[in-house]
PAZAPA-4460 file (N, C-alpha, C; in steps of 0.05 Angstrom, whole numbers, plus 32768, in hexadecimal, padded with zeros to 4 digits):
% residues 311
    n_x    n_y    n_z   ca_x   ca_y   ca_z    c_x    c_y    c_z   seq   type   mol
   8657   856A   86CB   8673   8572   86CE   8675   858F   86D7     1      X     A
   8686   8594   86EB   868A   85AF   86F4   8699   85BF   86E0     2      X     A
   8690   85D8   86DA   869F   85E9   86C8   86BA   85F0   86D4     3      X     A
   86CE   85F2   86C3   86E8   85FB   86CC   86E7   8618   86D5     4      X     A
   86D7   8628   86C7   86D4   8644   86CD   86B7   864C   86C8     5      X     A
   86AB   8659   86DC   8690   8665   86D8   8690   8681   86E3     6      X     A
   868C   8694   86D2   868B   86B0   86D9   866E   86B9   86DA     7      X     A
   8665   86C3   86F1   8649   86CA   86F5   8645   86E8   86F9     8      X     A
   8641   86F6   86E4   8639   8712   86E6   864B   8724   86F5     9      X     A
   8666   8722   86F1   8678   8732   8700   8679   874F   86F5    10      X     A
   867B   8762   8708   867E   877E   8701   8694   878A   8712    11      X     A
   86A4   879B   8706   86BA   87A9   8714   86BC   87C5   870A    12      X     A
   86BA   87D8   871C   86BB   87F4   8715   86D3   8802   8721    13      X     A
   86E1   8813   8711   86F6   8823   871B   86EE   8840   8716    14      X     A
   86E6   884E   872C   86DC   8869   8729   86C3   8869   8718    15      X     A
   86C2   887A   8703   86AA   887B   86F2   86A9   8865   86DD    16      X     A
   86BF   8856   86DA   86C1   8843   86C4   86BB   8826   86CE    17      X     A
   86A8   8819   86C0   86A2   87FD   86C5   86B6   87ED   86B3    18      X     A
   86CB   87E3   86C0   86DF   87D4   86B1   86D3   87B9   86A8    19      X     A
   86C2   87AD   86B9   86B4   8794   86B3   8697   8798   86BA    20      X     A
   8685   8792   86A8   8669   8798   86AC   8658   8780   86A7    21      X     A
   8650   8772   86BC   863E   875B   86BB   8647   8745   86A8    22      X     A
   8660   873D   86AA   866B   8729   8699   8665   870D   86A3    23      X     A
   865B   86FC   8692   8656   86E0   8699   865E   86CE   8682    24      X     A
   866D   86B9   8687   8672   86A3   8674   8680   868C   8683    25      X     A
   8683   8676   8676   868F   865E   8683   86A1   8650   8670    26      X     A
   86B3   8640   867C   86C6   862E   866D   86C3   8612   8679    27      X     A
   86C4   85FF   8667   86C3   85E3   866F   86DF   85D7   8670    28      X     A
   86E3   85C2   867F   86FE   85B5   8680   8708   85AF   8664    29      X     A
   8721   85B5   865E   872D   85B0   8644   8727   85C6   862F    30      X     A
   8716   85D9   8636   8710   85EF   8623   8725   8604   8622    31      X     A
   872E   860C   860B   8741   8622   8607   8731   8639   85FC    32      X     A
   872F   864F   860B   871F   8666   8603   8730   867E   85FF    33      X     A
   872E   868B   85E7   873B   86A4   85E2   872A   86BB   85ED    34      X     A
   8737   86CC   85FC   872A   86E3   8609   8734   86FC   85FB    35      X     A
   8722   8708   85EA   872C   871D   85D9   871B   8737   85DD    36      X     A
   8728   874D   85D7   871B   8767   85DA   8730   877C   85D6    37      X     A
   8727   8795   85D0   873B   87AB   85CD   8748   87B2   85E8    38      X     A
   875D   87C2   85E7   876A   87CB   85FF   8755   87DA   8611    39      X     A
   8756   87D4   862B   8743   87E1   863D   8728   87D5   863D    40      X     A
   8724   87BE   8630   8709   87B2   862F   8701   87A4   8649    41      X     A
   8714   879D   865A   870D   8790   8673   8718   8774   8675    42      X     A
   8729   876C   8662   8734   8750   8662   8746   874B   867B    43      X     A
   8759   875D   8680   876B   8759   8696   875D   875A   86B1    44      X     A
   874A   876D   86B4   873B   876E   86CD   872B   8755   86D1    45      X     A
   871F   874A   86BC   8710   8731   86BF   8722   871B   86C7    46      X     A
   873A   8719   86BB   874D   8703   86C2   8757   8707   86DE    47      X     A
   875B   871F   86E7   8765   8724   8702   874F   871C   8717    48      X     A
   8736   8721   8710   8720   8718   8722   871F   86FA   8723    49      X     A
   8721   86ED   870C   8721   86CF   870C   8738   86C4   871D    50      X     A
   874F   86D2   871C   8767   86C9   8729   8769   86D2   8746    51      X     A
   8754   86DE   8751   8752   86E7   876D   8764   86FF   8773    52      X     A
   876D   870D   875E   877E   8724   8762   876E   873E   8764    53      X     A
   8754   873D   875C   8742   8753   875F   8727   8747   8769    54      X     A
   8719   8757   8779   86FE   874F   8782   86E9   875D   8770    55      X     A
   86D5   874E   8766   86C0   875B   8757   86AE   876C   8769    56      X     A
   86A3   8781   875E   868F   8790   876E   8675   8780   8771    57      X     A
   866F   8770   875E   8658   875E   875F   865D   8746   874E    58      X     A
   864D   8731   8752   8651   8719   8743   8665   8706   8751    59      X     A
   866A   86F0   8744   867D   86DC   8750   868A   86CC   8739    60      X     A
   86A0   86BF   873F   86AD   86AE   872D   86B2   8693   873B    61      X     A
   86AE   867D   872C   86B3   8662   8737   86C8   8654   8726    62      X     A
   86DD   864C   8733   86F2   863D   8726   86F1   8620   8730    63      X     A
   86EB   860E   871D   86E7   85F1   8725   86D2   85EF   873B    64      X     A
   86BE   8600   873A   86A8   85FF   874D   86AC   860E   8767    65      X     A
   86C3   861B   876A   86CA   8629   8783   86C8   8647   877E    66      X     A
   86BB   8656   8790   86B7   8672   878E   86D0   8682   8795    67      X     A
   86D6   8696   8784   86ED   86A8   878A   86E8   86B9   87A2    68      X     A
   86CE   86BE   87A8   86C7   86CF   87BF   86C7   86BF   87D9    69      X     A
   86BD   86A7   87D8   86BA   8697   87F0   86D3   8687   87F8    70      X     A
   86E4   8680   87E4   86FB   866F   87E9   8712   8676   87D6    71      X     A
   871C   868E   87D9   8731   8697   87C7   874A   8686   87C8    72      X     A
   8752   867D   87E0   876A   866D   87E2   8767   8652   87D4    73      X     A
   874F   8646   87D6   8749   862D   87C8   874A   8631   87AA    74      X     A
   873F   8648   87A1   873F   864E   8784   875C   8650   877A    75      X     A
   876D   865C   8789   8789   8660   8780   8797   8645   877D    76      X     A
   878F   8631   878C   879B   8616   8789   8791   8608   8770    77      X     A
   877C   8613   8763   8770   8605   874C   8775   8614   8732    78      X     A
   8782   862B   8733   8787   863A   871B   87A4   8642   8719    79      X     A
   87AC   8649   8700   87C6   8654   86FB   87C3   866D   86EB    80      X     A
   87D0   8683   86F4   87CE   869D   86E6   87E9   86A4   86DB    81      X     A
   87EB   86A8   86C1   8803   86B1   86B4   87FF   86CD   86A9    82      X     A
   880A   86E1   86B8   8806   86FD   86AF   8815   8704   8696    83      X     A
   8810   871C   868B   881E   8724   8673   883B   872B   8679    84      X     A
   8841   8731   8692   885D   8735   8699   8860   872C   86B6    85      X     A
   8878   8723   86BD   887D   8718   86D8   8899   871F   86E1    86      X     A
   889C   8722   86FB   88B6   8729   8706   88C6   8710   870D    87      X     A
   88E0   8712   870B   88F1   86FC   8713   890E   8706   8717    88      X     A
   891C   86FB   872B   8938   8702   872F   8948   86F6   8718    89      X     A
   8956   8708   8709   8964   86FF   86F2   897A   86EB   86F7    90      X     A
   8986   86EC   870F   899C   86DA   8716   8992   86BF   8720    91      X     A
   8978   86BB   8721   896C   86A2   8729   896C   868F   8712    92      X     A
   8973   8676   8717   8972   8662   8701   8955   8658   86FD    93      X     A
   8952   864B   86E6   8937   8640   86E0   892E   862D   86F6    94      X     A
   893F   861B   86FF   8938   8608   8713   8932   8616   872E    95      X     A
   8942   8629   8735   893D   8638   874E   8923   8647   874E    96      X     A
   891D   8653   8737   8903   8662   8735   88EC   864F   8738    97      X     A
   88EC   8638   872A   88D5   8626   872C   88D4   8619   8748    98      X     A
   88EB   8613   8753   88EB   8607   876E   88E0   8619   8783    99      X     A
   88E5   8633   8780   88DA   8647   8793   88BC   8646   8793   100      X     A
   88B0   8647   877A   8893   8647   8778   8886   862C   8780   101      X     A
   8895   8616   877B   888B   85FC   8783   8889   85FB   87A2   102      X     A
   889D   8606   87B0   889C   8607   87CD   8885   8619   87D6   103      X     A
   8881   8630   87C8   886B   8642   87CF   8850   8634   87CD   104      X     A
   884E   8621   87BA   8835   8611   87B7   8833   85FB   87CC   105      X     A
   8847   85F8   87DD   8846   85E4   87F2   8850   85C9   87E9   106      X     A
   885D   85C7   87D2   8867   85AD   87C9   8881   85A6   87D8   107      X     A
   8883   858D   87E0   889A   8585   87F0   88A6   856B   87E6   108      X     A
   88BF   8567   87EB   88CD   854E   87E6   88CB   8544   87CA   109      X     A
   88C4   8529   87C8   88C3   851C   87AE   88AE   8528   879C   110      X     A
   8897   8530   87A8   8882   853C   8798   888C   8556   878A   111      X     A
   889B   8566   8799   88A5   857F   878D   88B9   8578   8776   112      X     A
   88CA   8565   877A   88DE   855E   8766   88D0   8553   874D   113      X     A
   88BC   8542   8751   88AE   8536   873B   889E   854C   872B   114      X     A
   8892   855F   873A   8883   8574   872D   8896   8586   871D   115      X     A
   88AD   858D   8728   88C0   859E   8719   88C9   858F   86FF   116      X     A
   88CF   8576   8702   88D7   8567   86EA   88C1   8565   86D5   117      X     A
   88A8   8563   86DF   8891   8560   86CC   888D   857A   86BD   118      X     A
   888C   8591   86CB   8886   85AA   86BD   889E   85B2   86AB   119      X     A
   88B6   85AC   86B3   88CD   85B3   86A3   88CE   85A1   868A   120      X     A
   88C5   8589   868D   88C4   8577   8676   88AE   8581   8662   121      X     A
   8897   8588   866D   8881   8592   865C   8889   85AB   864D   122      X     A
   8897   85BD   8659   889F   85D6   864D   88BB   85D6   8640   123      X     A
   88C7   85BE   8640   88E2   85BB   8634   88F7   85CD   8640   124      X     A
   88F6   85D0   865A   8909   85E2   8668   8921   85D3   8674   125      X     A
   8922   85B9   8673   8938   85AA   867F   8954   85B3   8675   126      X     A
   8957   85B8   865B   8972   85C1   8652   897A   85DC   865E   127      X     A
   8967   85EC   8668   896C   8606   8672   896C   8607   8691   128      X     A
   896B   85F0   869E   8967   85EF   86BB   897A   8600   86CA   129      X     A
   8994   8601   86C2   89A8   8610   86D1   89AC   862D   86C7   130      X     A
   899D   8635   86B3   89A1   8650   86A8   8993   8665   86B9   131      X     A
   89A0   867D   86BA   8994   8693   86C8   897D   869F   86B7   132      X     A
   8969   86A9   86C4   8952   86B3   86B5   8959   86CA   86A2   133      X     A
   896D   86DB   86AB   8976   86F1   869A   8980   86E7   867F   134      X     A
   898A   86CE   867E   8996   86C4   8665   8982   86B6   8653   135      X     A
   8968   86B6   865B   8954   86A8   864B   8948   86BB   8636   136      X     A
   8940   86B0   861F   8932   86BF   860B   8916   86C5   8615   137      X     A
   8908   86D7   8606   88EC   86DD   860E   88DB   86C4   860D   138      X     A
   88DF   86B3   85F9   88CF   869B   85F6   88D4   8688   860D   139      X     A
   88ED   8685   8615   88F4   8673   862B   88E9   867E   8646   140      X     A
   88E9   8699   8649   88DE   86A4   8661   88C0   869F   8663   141      X     A
   88B2   86A0   864C   8896   8699   864B   8891   867C   8652   142      X     A
   88A2   866B   8649   88A0   864E   8650   88A4   864B   866E   143      X     A
   88B7   865A   8679   88BD   8658   8696   88A4   8661   86A6   144      X     A
   8898   8678   869D   8881   8682   86AC   886A   866E   86AA   145      X     A
   8867   8661   8692   8852   864D   868F   8857   8635   86A1   146      X     A
   8871   862C   86A3   8878   8616   86B5   8871   861D   86D2   147      X     A
   8877   8635   86DA   8871   863E   86F5   8852   863D   86FA   148      X     A
   8843   8644   86E5   8826   8645   86E7   881A   8629   86EA   149      X     A
   8829   8614   86E1   881F   85F9   86E1   8826   85E9   86FA   150      X     A
   8836   85F5   870C   8841   85E6   8722   882B   85DA   8735   151      X     A
   8815   85E8   8737   8800   85DE   8749   87EB   85CE   873B   152      X     A
   87F1   85C6   8722   87DF   85B5   8712   87C3   85C1   8710   153      X     A
   87C1   85DA   8706   87A7   85E8   8707   8792   85DD   86F5   154      X     A
   8779   85E0   86FC   8762   85D8   86EB   875D   85ED   86D6   155      X     A
   8764   8606   86DC   875F   861D   86CB   8778   862D   86C8   156      X     A
   877F   8635   86AF   8796   8646   86AA   878C   8661   869E   157      X     A
   8796   8676   86A9   8791   8691   869F   87AB   869C   8693   158      X     A
   87AB   86A0   8679   87C4   86A8   866B   87BF   86C4   865F   159      X     A
   87CC   86D8   8669   87C8   86F4   8660   87DE   86FB   864C   160      X     A
   87D7   86FD   8632   87EA   8704   861D   8804   86F4   861E   161      X     A
   8802   86D9   861E   881A   86C9   8620   882C   86CA   8608   162      X     A
   8821   86D1   85F0   8832   86D1   85D8   883D   86EC   85D1   163      X     A
   8838   8700   85E2   8842   871C   85DC   8860   871C   85DB   164      X     A
   886B   8727   85C5   8888   872A   85C3   8897   8711   85BA   165      X     A
   8889   86FB   85B5   8897   86E3   85AD   889C   86E2   858F   166      X     A
   88B2   86D5   8588   88B7   86D1   856B   88A4   86BB   8560   167      X     A
   88A3   86B8   8546   8890   86A5   853A   8893   8688   8544   168      X     A
   88AC   867F   8547   88B1   8664   8550   88A7   8661   856D   169      X     A
   88AD   8674   857E   88A5   8673   859A   8887   8673   859C   170      X     A
   8879   8683   858B   885B   8683   858B   8850   8668   8584   171      X     A
   885C   865B   8570   8852   8640   8568   8856   862D   857F   172      X     A
   886D   862E   858C   8873   861B   85A2   8860   8620   85B9   173      X     A
   885B   863A   85BF   8848   8640   85D5   882C   8636   85CE   174      X     A
   8824   8639   85B5   880A   8630   85AC   8807   8611   85B0   175      X     A
   881D   8603   85AA   881C   85E6   85AD   881A   85DE   85CB   176      X     A
   8827   85ED   85DC   8825   85E8   85F9   8809   85ED   8603   177      X     A
   87FC   8603   85FA   87E1   8609   8603   87CE   85F3   85F9   178      X     A
   87D1   85EA   85E0   87C0   85D4   85D6   87C3   85BB   85E6   179      X     A
   87DC   85B5   85EE   87E1   859D   85FE   87D4   859F   8619   180      X     A
   87D4   85B7   8624   87C6   85BB   863E   87A8   85B6   863C   181      X     A
   879C   85BF   8627   8780   85BA   8622   877A   859C   8620   182      X     A
   878D   858E   8613   878A   8571   860F   878B   8562   862A   183      X     A
   8798   856D   863E   8799   8560   8658   8781   8566   8669   184      X     A
   876E   8577   865F   8756   857D   866E   8756   8597   867C   185      X     A
   876C   85A6   867A   876D   85C0   8687   875E   85D5   8676   186      X     A
   874E   85E6   8683   8741   85FC   8675   8755   8613   8674   187      X     A
   8755   8622   865D   8767   8638   8659   8758   8650   8650   188      X     A
   875B   8667   865E   8751   8681   8655   8769   8691   864C   189      X     A
   8769   8696   8632   8781   86A1   8625   877B   86BC   8619   190      X     A
   8788   86D1   8623   8784   86EC   8619   879A   86F2   8605   191      X     A
   8793   86FD   85EE   87A7   8704   85DA   879C   8717   85C6   192      X     A
   87AD   8728   85BA   87A5   873A   85A4   87AD   872D   8589   193      X     A
   87BB   8716   858A   87C3   8709   8571   87AC   86F5   856A   194      X     A
   8798   86FF   855C   8780   86EF   8558   8785   86D6   8546   195      X     A
   8798   86D8   8534   879D   86C0   8523   87A8   86AA   8534   196      X     A
   87B8   86B0   8549   87C2   869C   855B   87AB   868F   856A   197      X     A
   8798   869F   8574   8782   8694   8583   8771   8681   8573   198      X     A
   876D   8688   8559   875C   8677   8548   8767   865B   8545   199      X     A
   8782   8659   8547   878F   863F   8542   878F   862D   855B   200      X     A
   878C   863A   8573   878E   862A   858B   8775   8628   859C   201      X     A
   8762   863B   8598   874B   863D   85A9   8733   862E   859F   202      X     A
   8724   8622   85B2   870A   8615   85AC   86F4   862A   85AB   203      X     A
   86F6   863E   85BC   86E1   8652   85BF   86EE   866E   85C2   204      X     A
   86DD   8682   85C0   86E7   869E   85C4   86D2   86AE   85D3   205      X     A
   86DB   86C0   85E4   86CA   86D2   85F2   86D3   86EE   85EB   206      X     A
   86C1   86FF   85E2   86C7   871A   85D9   86BC   872E   85ED   207      X     A
   86CD   8740   85F7   86C5   8754   860A   86CC   8770   85FF   208      X     A
   86BA   8783   8604   86BE   879F   85FC   86B1   87B1   8610   209      X     A
   86C0   87C6   8618   86B5   87DA   862B   86AA   87CC   8644   210      X     A
   86B7   87B6   864C   86AF   87A9   8665   8699   8795   8662   211      X     A
   868C   8793   864B   8675   8781   8647   867C   876B   8634   212      X     A
   8673   8753   863B   8677   873C   8629   8665   873F   8611   213      X     A
   8672   873E   85F9   8663   8742   85E0   865B   8727   85D4   214      X     A
   866B   8713   85D8   8666   86F8   85CB   8677   86E3   85D9   215      X     A
   866D   86CB   85DA   867C   86B4   85E3   8671   869B   85D5   216      X     A
   8683   868C   85C8   867B   8674   85BA   8693   8666   85AE   217      X     A
   868D   8650   85A1   86A2   8641   8593   86AC   8651   857B   218      X     A
   86C6   864F   8577   86D2   865E   8561   86C6   8658   8546   219      X     A
   86C2   863E   8540   86B7   8637   8526   869A   8641   8522   220      X     A
   868A   8640   8538   866E   8649   8536   866D   8667   8533   221      X     A
   867E   8676   8541   867E   8693   853E   8688   869C   8523   222      X     A
   869A   868D   8518   86A3   8694   84FD   868D   868F   84E8   223      X     A
   867F   8679   84EC   8669   8673   84D9   8653   8688   84DB   224      X     A
   864D   8691   84F4   8639   86A6   84F8   8641   86C0   84EC   225      X     A
   865B   86C6   84EC   8666   86DF   84E1   8666   86DF   84C3   226      X     A
   8667   86C7   84B8   866A   86C4   849B   864F   86C7   848D   227      X     A
   8641   86DD   8493   8627   86E2   8486   862B   86E8   8468   228      X     A
   8641   86F6   8462   8648   86FB   8446   8666   86F4   8442   229      X     A
   866B   86E5   842D   8687   86DF   8427   8690   86F0   8410   230      X     A
   86A9   86F9   8411   86B4   8708   83FB   86C2   86F4   83E8   231      X     A
   86B8   86F3   83CF   86C2   86DF   83BC   86D2   86ED   83A6   232      X     A
   86E8   86E2   839F   86F9   86EC   8389   86F9   86D7   8373   233      X     A
   86F2   86DF   835B   86F1   86CC   8344   8700   86D7   832C   234      X     A
   8711   86C7   8320   871F   86CE   8308   8717   86BB   82F2   235      X     A
   8710   86C5   82DA   8706   86B5   82C5   8717   86B6   82AC   236      X     A
   8716   86A1   829B   8725   86A1   8282   8718   86B2   826D   237      X     A
   86FE   86B4   826F   86EF   86C3   825B   86F1   86E1   8261   238      X     A
   86E3   86F1   8253   86E3   870E   8257   86D9   8714   8274   239      X     A
   86EA   8723   8284   86E2   8728   82A0   86C7   8738   82A1   240      X     A
   86C3   874A   828E   86AA   875A   828F   8692   8748   828B   241      X     A
   8695   8734   8279   867F   8721   8275   867B   870F   828E   242      X     A
   8691   8708   829A   868F   86F8   82B3   8682   8708   82C9   243      X     A
   8688   8722   82CA   867C   8734   82DE   865D   8735   82DA   244      X     A
   8655   8738   82C1   8638   8739   82BC   862A   871F   82C4   245      X     A
   8637   8709   82BE   862B   86EF   82C5   8629   86EB   82E3   246      X     A
   863E   86F3   82F1   863E   86F0   830E   862A   8702   831B   247      X     A
   8628   871B   8311   8615   872E   831D   85F8   8725   831B   248      X     A
   85F2   8713   8308   85D6   8709   8304   85D0   86F2   8317   249      X     A
   85E4   86E7   8325   85E0   86CF   8335   85D3   86D6   8350   250      X     A
   85C3   86C3   835B   85B7   86C7   8375   85CD   86CA   838B   251      X     A
   85C7   86DA   839F   85D8   86DE   83B7   85F1   86EF   83B2   252      X     A
   85F5   86F8   8399   860C   8709   8393   8606   8726   8398   253      X     A
   8619   8733   83A7   8616   874F   83AE   862F   875F   83A6   254      X     A
   862B   8776   8399   8642   8788   8395   8658   877D   8384   255      X     A
   8652   876E   836F   8667   8764   835D   8676   877A   834F   256      X     A
   8690   8778   834D   86A0   878D   8341   86BA   8781   8335   257      X     A
   86C5   878F   8322   86DF   8786   8318   86F5   8793   8329   258      X     A
   8709   8782   832F   8721   878C   833D   8739   8781   832E   259      X     A
   8743   8792   831B   8757   8788   8309   874B   8774   82F6   260      X     A
   8756   875D   82F4   874B   8747   82E4   8738   8735   82F3   261      X     A
   8735   873A   830D   8724   8729   831E   8709   8735   8322   262      X     A
   86F6   8724   8327   86DA   872C   832F   86D7   8727   834D   263      X     A
   86D0   873C   835B   86CE   873B   8378   86B1   8741   8380   264      X     A
   86A5   8730   8391   8689   8735   8399   8684   872A   83B4   265      X     A
   866F   8735   83C1   8666   872A   83DA   8651   8715   83D4   266      X     A
   8651   86FF   83E3   863E   86E9   83DF   8630   86E3   83F8   267      X     A
   8616   86E5   83F8   8606   86E1   8411   85FA   86C6   8413   268      X     A
   8600   86B4   8401   85F4   8699   8402   8605   8685   8412   269      X     A
   85FD   866C   8413   860A   8657   8422   8621   864C   8411   270      X     A
   8630   863A   841D   8646   862C   840E   863A   861D   83F6   271      X     A
   8622   8611   83FA   8615   8602   83E4   860D   8616   83CE   272      X     A
   8603   862D   83D5   85FC   8641   83C1   8615   864B   83B1   273      X     A
   862B   864D   83BF   8644   8655   83B2   864D   8640   839E   274      X     A
   864A   8627   83A5   8651   8611   8393   863F   8611   837B   275      X     A
   8625   8617   837F   8612   8619   8368   8619   8630   8356   276      X     A
   8622   8646   8361   862A   865D   8351   8642   8655   833F   277      X     A
   8655   8648   834A   866D   8640   833B   8665   862C   8325   278      X     A
   8653   861A   832B   864A   8607   8316   863B   8615   8300   279      X     A
   862B   8629   8307   861D   8639   82F2   8630   8649   82E1   280      X     A
   8645   8654   82EC   8658   8662   82DC   8665   8650   82C8   281      X     A
   866C   8638   82D0   8678   8624   82BE   8664   861D   82A8   282      X     A
   864B   8619   82B0   8636   8612   829C   8633   8627   8287   283      X     A
   8637   8641   828F   8634   8657   827C   864D   865C   826C   284      X     A
   8662   864D   8271   867B   8650   8262   868C   8667   826B   285      X     A
   8688   8671   8284   8698   8688   828D   86B5   8680   8293   286      X     A
   86B9   8666   8299   86D4   865B   829E   86E3   8667   82B6   287      X     A
   86D9   8664   82CE   86E8   866E   82E5   8702   865E   82E9   288      X     A
   8718   866B   82EE   8731   865D   82F4   873A   8661   8312   289      X     A
   8730   8677   831E   8734   867B   833B   8719   8683   8347   290      X     A
   8713   8676   835D   86F9   867C   836A   86FD   8677   8388   291      X     A
   8701   868D   8397   8708   8689   83B4   86F8   869D   83C5   292      X     A
   86EE   8693   83DB   86E1   86A4   83EF   86F5   86A9   8406   293      X     A
   86F6   86C2   840F   8708   86C9   8425   86FD   86BB   843E   294      X     A
   8710   86AE   844C   8708   869E   8464   8703   86B1   847B   295      X     A
   86ED   86AD   8489   86E7   86BD   84A1   86FB   86B6   84B7   296      X     A
   8705   86C9   84C5   8718   86C4   84DB   870F   86D2   84F4   297      X     A
   871F   86D0   8509   8717   86DB   8523   8716   86FA   8522   298      X     A
   8726   8706   8511   8724   8723   850E   8709   872B   8504   299      X     A
   86FD   871C   84F1   86E2   8721   84E8   86CE   871F   84FF   300      X     A
   86D1   870A   850F   86BF   8706   8526   86C1   871E   8539   301      X     A
   86DA   8725   853F   86DF   873B   8551   86D3   8755   8547   302      X     A
   86D7   875B   852E   86CC   8774   8522   86AE   8774   8521   303      X     A
   86A2   875C   851D   8685   875A   851A   8676   875E   8535   304      X     A
   8683   8758   854B   8675   8759   8565   867E   8770   8576   305      X     A
   8692   8780   856D   869B   8797   857D   8695   87B0   856D   306      X     A
   8695   87C7   857B   868E   87E0   856E   86A4   87F5   8570   307      X     A
   86BB   87ED   857C   86D1   8801   8580   86CC   8814   8597   308      X     A
   86BB   880B   85AA   86B4   881C   85C0   86CB   881E   85D4   309      X     A
   86D2   8836   85DD   86E6   883B   85F1   86DA   8844   860B   310      X     A
   86E8   8840   8621   86DF   884A   863B   86F6   8853   864C   311      X     A
***
């Protein structure tokens, strides 16, 4: 199967700064990948190179098997790029805006009408068909930009900060649309600083810092790899000090301490080891009533693979 996106060692330099430095990774059809990194890490430059808006100094990018260097026009027909901000005439209606871009893609007659109806149905824009863009909420404008991005039925979608500035309901709705796109077999590269949102929608994540790719892998696997130590909070019915002494004697327990009435400690063992620790506490009569490990999230992954390097 041809990868939806294959990035091969791309580098881009602006003056003395390497905005992108030998970056390589790939996306398969249907894969939703979160592209994360601090400001200035090289995310936008990488996405612009993929979208044929910038040329790399070296390396190449293949979209559905087609090189951005050898056949940029063909690549544009196979991808959709949704920037973090876009221009539009405010007095243009939703239908007029989409119809303009459908014509720009070369869609004619019944095919254009059917395509407009399809993307408006997918993004729930039919009730707003006659509304001027100036009258749309931020969330509806994002839906409109996504609908425009889908007009050419792309194999690959590049979404740059699509949830920025959206209210909670609009973010949930956008997340559902992105998930549905993955289900149709489209690959999605999604840049966002809202890491909790990415964790709920993405299959994989690529982390970039100072222009270099730091990690790329499935979200669940990277979370497991990051969870070398779990922070566990335990509250007991018996004397907390006695519970602290018992826990501190257990294998894999590090840095146990009292925090109010709770016992907090780092635990370096596996899930099975943690279950054995809890069973041993019960056997000793310590009587735990709360026993919870903090769940590893994408923020932990991000912090574990980046160093805060600026350029």
